[in-house]
C-alpha positions as a LaTeX table, in Angstrom:
\begin{tabular}{lrrr}
\hline
Residue & $x$ (\AA) & $y$ (\AA) & $z$ (\AA) \\
\hline
Met1 & $-6.64$ & $-217.45$ & $-96.25$ \\
Leu2 & $-6.35$ & $-218.75$ & $-99.80$ \\
Leu3 & $-3.98$ & $-215.91$ & $-100.68$ \\
Asp4 & $-1.85$ & $-216.70$ & $-97.61$ \\
Lys5 & $-1.52$ & $-220.31$ & $-98.76$ \\
Ala6 & $-0.67$ & $-219.24$ & $-102.30$ \\
Arg7 & 1.98 & $-216.83$ & $-101.06$ \\
Asp8 & 3.60 & $-219.47$ & $-98.88$ \\
Asn9 & 3.27 & $-222.58$ & $-101.05$ \\
Ile10 & 3.58 & $-221.64$ & $-104.72$ \\
Lys11 & 7.09 & $-222.46$ & $-105.87$ \\
Asp12 & 6.90 & $-220.68$ & $-109.24$ \\
Leu13 & 7.64 & $-217.11$ & $-108.23$ \\
Arg14 & 6.12 & $-215.78$ & $-111.46$ \\
Phe15 & 2.73 & $-217.43$ & $-110.82$ \\
Asn16 & 1.23 & $-214.62$ & $-108.72$ \\
Gly17 & 2.33 & $-212.07$ & $-111.28$ \\
Lys18 & 0.41 & $-214.00$ & $-113.94$ \\
Ile19 & $-2.67$ & $-214.12$ & $-111.73$ \\
Ile20 & $-2.41$ & $-210.36$ & $-111.13$ \\
Gly21 & $-2.27$ & $-209.81$ & $-114.87$ \\
Tyr22 & $-5.38$ & $-211.90$ & $-115.46$ \\
Ala23 & $-7.27$ & $-210.24$ & $-112.61$ \\
Leu24 & $-6.32$ & $-206.76$ & $-113.78$ \\
Thr25 & $-8.38$ & $-207.24$ & $-116.92$ \\
Asp26 & $-11.73$ & $-207.90$ & $-115.22$ \\
Lys27 & $-11.24$ & $-207.55$ & $-111.47$ \\
Pro28 & $-8.81$ & $-204.69$ & $-110.76$ \\
Lys29 & $-9.53$ & $-204.71$ & $-107.01$ \\
Leu30 & $-8.67$ & $-208.41$ & $-106.88$ \\
Ala31 & $-5.41$ & $-207.67$ & $-108.72$ \\
Val32 & $-4.54$ & $-205.14$ & $-106.01$ \\
Ala33 & $-5.43$ & $-207.62$ & $-103.24$ \\
Ile34 & $-3.25$ & $-210.34$ & $-104.79$ \\
Ala35 & $-0.34$ & $-207.94$ & $-105.27$ \\
Asp36 & $-0.69$ & $-206.82$ & $-101.67$ \\
Tyr37 & $-0.20$ & $-210.44$ & $-100.52$ \\
Cys38 & 2.79 & $-211.20$ & $-102.72$ \\
Thr39 & 6.28 & $-211.35$ & $-101.32$ \\
Pro40 & 8.93 & $-208.99$ & $-102.72$ \\
Glu41 & 10.58 & $-212.03$ & $-104.31$ \\
Gln42 & 7.37 & $-212.90$ & $-106.14$ \\
Met43 & 6.93 & $-209.32$ & $-107.35$ \\
Lys44 & 10.52 & $-209.09$ & $-108.57$ \\
Ala45 & 9.95 & $-212.28$ & $-110.57$ \\
Ala46 & 6.65 & $-211.07$ & $-112.04$ \\
Asp47 & 6.35 & $-210.13$ & $-115.68$ \\
Pro48 & 6.93 & $-206.35$ & $-115.94$ \\
Ser49 & 4.06 & $-206.12$ & $-118.41$ \\
Ile50 & 1.68 & $-206.05$ & $-115.43$ \\
Leu51 & 3.20 & $-202.71$ & $-114.43$ \\
Cys52 & 2.64 & $-201.41$ & $-117.95$ \\
Ala53 & $-0.96$ & $-202.68$ & $-117.88$ \\
Ser54 & $-1.61$ & $-201.09$ & $-114.49$ \\
Ile55 & $-0.31$ & $-197.75$ & $-115.79$ \\
Met56 & $-2.39$ & $-198.03$ & $-118.97$ \\
Lys57 & $-5.51$ & $-198.75$ & $-116.91$ \\
Ser58 & $-4.67$ & $-195.94$ & $-114.45$ \\
Asn59 & $-4.68$ & $-198.40$ & $-111.56$ \\
His60 & $-2.56$ & $-196.20$ & $-109.30$ \\
Gln61 & $-2.88$ & $-198.44$ & $-106.27$ \\
Leu62 & $-1.54$ & $-201.47$ & $-108.14$ \\
Ser63 & 1.23 & $-199.42$ & $-109.79$ \\
Asn64 & 2.35 & $-198.19$ & $-106.36$ \\
Ile65 & 2.39 & $-201.70$ & $-104.91$ \\
Leu66 & 4.35 & $-203.07$ & $-107.87$ \\
Leu67 & 6.93 & $-200.28$ & $-107.66$ \\
Ala68 & 7.21 & $-200.48$ & $-103.87$ \\
Thr69 & 7.82 & $-204.24$ & $-103.94$ \\
Gly70 & 10.55 & $-204.05$ & $-106.55$ \\
Ile71 & 9.08 & $-205.08$ & $-109.89$ \\
Asp72 & 11.67 & $-204.82$ & $-112.66$ \\
Val73 & 11.59 & $-201.33$ & $-114.18$ \\
Thr74 & 14.52 & $-201.88$ & $-116.53$ \\
Thr75 & 12.41 & $-203.36$ & $-119.32$ \\
Arg76 & 9.61 & $-201.62$ & $-121.23$ \\
Ile77 & 10.85 & $-198.33$ & $-119.80$ \\
Ala78 & 9.61 & $-196.25$ & $-122.72$ \\
Asp79 & 6.15 & $-197.80$ & $-122.40$ \\
Tyr80 & 5.96 & $-196.95$ & $-118.69$ \\
Phe81 & 6.87 & $-193.32$ & $-119.28$ \\
Tyr82 & 4.76 & $-193.04$ & $-122.42$ \\
Tyr83 & 1.55 & $-194.04$ & $-120.65$ \\
Ala84 & 2.39 & $-192.07$ & $-117.51$ \\
Val85 & 2.98 & $-188.94$ & $-119.59$ \\
Leu86 & $-0.21$ & $-189.43$ & $-121.62$ \\
Arg87 & $-2.06$ & $-189.46$ & $-118.31$ \\
Lys88 & $-0.04$ & $-186.45$ & $-117.08$ \\
Asn89 & 0.78 & $-188.45$ & $-113.97$ \\
Ala90 & 3.73 & $-186.58$ & $-112.49$ \\
Tyr91 & 3.63 & $-188.65$ & $-109.31$ \\
Leu92 & 4.03 & $-191.90$ & $-111.24$ \\
Ile93 & 6.86 & $-190.49$ & $-113.36$ \\
Glu94 & 8.75 & $-189.61$ & $-110.19$ \\
Lys95 & 7.99 & $-193.05$ & $-108.69$ \\
Leu96 & 9.34 & $-194.73$ & $-111.84$ \\
Gln97 & 12.51 & $-192.65$ & $-111.68$ \\
Asn98 & 12.94 & $-193.37$ & $-107.97$ \\
Ala99 & 12.58 & $-197.09$ & $-108.73$ \\
Gly100 & 15.47 & $-196.83$ & $-111.21$ \\
Ala101 & 13.75 & $-196.32$ & $-114.57$ \\
Asn102 & 15.86 & $-194.10$ & $-116.84$ \\
Ile103 & 13.72 & $-191.57$ & $-118.69$ \\
Asn104 & 16.33 & $-191.41$ & $-121.49$ \\
Ala105 & 16.71 & $-195.17$ & $-121.96$ \\
Asp106 & 16.78 & $-196.94$ & $-125.31$ \\
Asn107 & 18.18 & $-193.96$ & $-127.21$ \\
His108 & 15.44 & $-191.63$ & $-125.98$ \\
Arg109 & 12.71 & $-193.96$ & $-127.22$ \\
Val110 & 9.88 & $-192.26$ & $-125.36$ \\
Leu111 & 10.77 & $-188.88$ & $-126.94$ \\
Arg112 & 10.87 & $-190.63$ & $-130.32$ \\
Tyr113 & 7.35 & $-191.97$ & $-129.64$ \\
Phe114 & 6.14 & $-188.43$ & $-129.12$ \\
Met115 & 8.00 & $-187.15$ & $-132.18$ \\
Thr116 & 6.44 & $-189.87$ & $-134.34$ \\
Asn117 & 2.99 & $-188.80$ & $-133.11$ \\
Asp118 & 3.85 & $-185.08$ & $-133.25$ \\
Asp119 & 2.83 & $-184.80$ & $-129.60$ \\
Val120 & 4.79 & $-181.72$ & $-128.55$ \\
Ala121 & 2.77 & $-181.18$ & $-125.35$ \\
Ser122 & 3.63 & $-184.64$ & $-124.00$ \\
Ala123 & 7.30 & $-184.24$ & $-124.96$ \\
Lys124 & 7.42 & $-180.91$ & $-123.10$ \\
Phe125 & 5.88 & $-182.60$ & $-120.07$ \\
Leu126 & 8.61 & $-185.25$ & $-120.25$ \\
Leu127 & 11.36 & $-182.62$ & $-120.46$ \\
Arg128 & 10.21 & $-181.20$ & $-117.14$ \\
Phe129 & 11.14 & $-184.53$ & $-115.55$ \\
Gly130 & 14.65 & $-184.71$ & $-116.91$ \\
Ala131 & 14.36 & $-186.01$ & $-120.46$ \\
Asp132 & 17.57 & $-184.95$ & $-122.17$ \\
Phe133 & 16.72 & $-182.79$ & $-125.17$ \\
Glu134 & 20.35 & $-182.28$ & $-126.18$ \\
Gly135 & 21.04 & $-186.03$ & $-125.99$ \\
Phe136 & 17.89 & $-186.71$ & $-128.01$ \\
Arg137 & 18.88 & $-184.18$ & $-130.67$ \\
Asp138 & 22.43 & $-185.53$ & $-130.76$ \\
His139 & 21.14 & $-189.09$ & $-131.08$ \\
Leu140 & 19.00 & $-188.11$ & $-134.07$ \\
Ser141 & 21.94 & $-186.40$ & $-135.76$ \\
Glu142 & 24.15 & $-189.48$ & $-135.25$ \\
Ile143 & 21.82 & $-191.77$ & $-137.15$ \\
Asp144 & 23.00 & $-192.08$ & $-140.74$ \\
Gly145 & 21.01 & $-189.82$ & $-143.01$ \\
Val146 & 18.34 & $-188.98$ & $-140.46$ \\
Gly147 & 18.72 & $-185.24$ & $-141.05$ \\
Ser148 & 17.63 & $-185.60$ & $-144.64$ \\
Glu149 & 14.85 & $-188.04$ & $-143.75$ \\
Leu150 & 13.12 & $-185.97$ & $-141.07$ \\
Ser151 & 9.73 & $-184.81$ & $-142.23$ \\
Glu152 & 8.57 & $-181.23$ & $-141.98$ \\
Lys153 & 6.37 & $-182.37$ & $-139.10$ \\
Asn154 & 9.40 & $-183.85$ & $-137.28$ \\
Leu155 & 11.45 & $-180.72$ & $-137.89$ \\
Gly156 & 8.59 & $-178.61$ & $-136.53$ \\
Phe157 & 8.40 & $-180.89$ & $-133.49$ \\
Leu158 & 12.15 & $-180.52$ & $-132.85$ \\
Ser159 & 11.98 & $-176.76$ & $-133.32$ \\
Ser160 & 9.09 & $-176.42$ & $-130.83$ \\
Leu161 & 10.80 & $-178.69$ & $-128.34$ \\
Lys162 & 14.10 & $-176.84$ & $-128.66$ \\
Glu163 & 12.42 & $-173.49$ & $-128.08$ \\
Tyr164 & 10.62 & $-174.82$ & $-125.00$ \\
Trp165 & 13.80 & $-176.41$ & $-123.66$ \\
Glu166 & 15.89 & $-173.27$ & $-124.19$ \\
Asn167 & 13.31 & $-170.95$ & $-122.61$ \\
Asn168 & 12.10 & $-173.15$ & $-119.75$ \\
Ile169 & 14.41 & $-176.05$ & $-118.96$ \\
Lys170 & 18.01 & $-175.42$ & $-120.01$ \\
Pro171 & 20.08 & $-174.36$ & $-117.03$ \\
Pro172 & 21.54 & $-170.88$ & $-117.44$ \\
Glu173 & 25.19 & $-170.76$ & $-118.23$ \\
Ala174 & 27.21 & $-169.68$ & $-115.23$ \\
Glu175 & 28.66 & $-166.22$ & $-115.42$ \\
Arg176 & 32.23 & $-165.89$ & $-114.25$ \\
Asp177 & 33.93 & $-163.01$ & $-112.53$ \\
Glu178 & 37.43 & $-162.07$ & $-113.48$ \\
Asp179 & 38.42 & $-163.36$ & $-110.03$ \\
Asp180 & 37.28 & $-166.86$ & $-111.04$ \\
Trp181 & 40.03 & $-166.97$ & $-113.65$ \\
Glu182 & 42.87 & $-165.96$ & $-111.35$ \\
Leu183 & 44.88 & $-168.53$ & $-109.50$ \\
Gly184 & 45.20 & $-167.76$ & $-105.84$ \\
Asp185 & 48.22 & $-168.28$ & $-103.65$ \\
Asp186 & 46.76 & $-171.57$ & $-102.44$ \\
Asp187 & 46.79 & $-173.13$ & $-105.92$ \\
\hline
\end{tabular}
C-alpha cells in the first residue's frame, strides 16, 4: 500500500530511482519490489547508475525490470557492457543491445577497457556480440601517435584479438562468379 501511494503521489520522478539505489546496497529484494511498482515515467527519469549497480551486483531481476521499463541506456554504456562481459552474461548483453545500447559507443571504450587490462578473453566475448574490431583498430590508428605509444602488451592484445576476429568472427568475403560481372539485358 505504501508503494502504491508513493507511485501515485511523488511528484519528483527521480525519487523512486534514488530509493532503489539505496535499497540495492542492503536490501536487494526491496529494490526489486520498488522497481516493480514504479511507472515507466519514473524509471525513465531514474539515474542510470542504478542499472550499472544492478549489473555489478548481478541482480538480474532488477536489471530486467529497469531495462523493460525504459531506463536510459545511452549513458554509462561502456560500464554496462564491461560488467556484463566480466560476468559472461550473454543474456544481459543482448538485453542491453535490444534496449538501444551501442556496444561500440564512445570510441569503442569497452574494448579499450579490456585492452588496458590485457583481458583478451573478455574482449573476444564482446566481439561475439558485435563489437567492431576493425572500427576499434581504425580508431586507435587515428589517434595522434598512438601507434608509437602502444606497449608490447597492447600490441600483443591487438594481435590476439585480430587473429580471433579473422578466424572466428569476420564474415567471409563473397566469391563472385563471372556471371556476376556481366550486365544482363535488363540492365
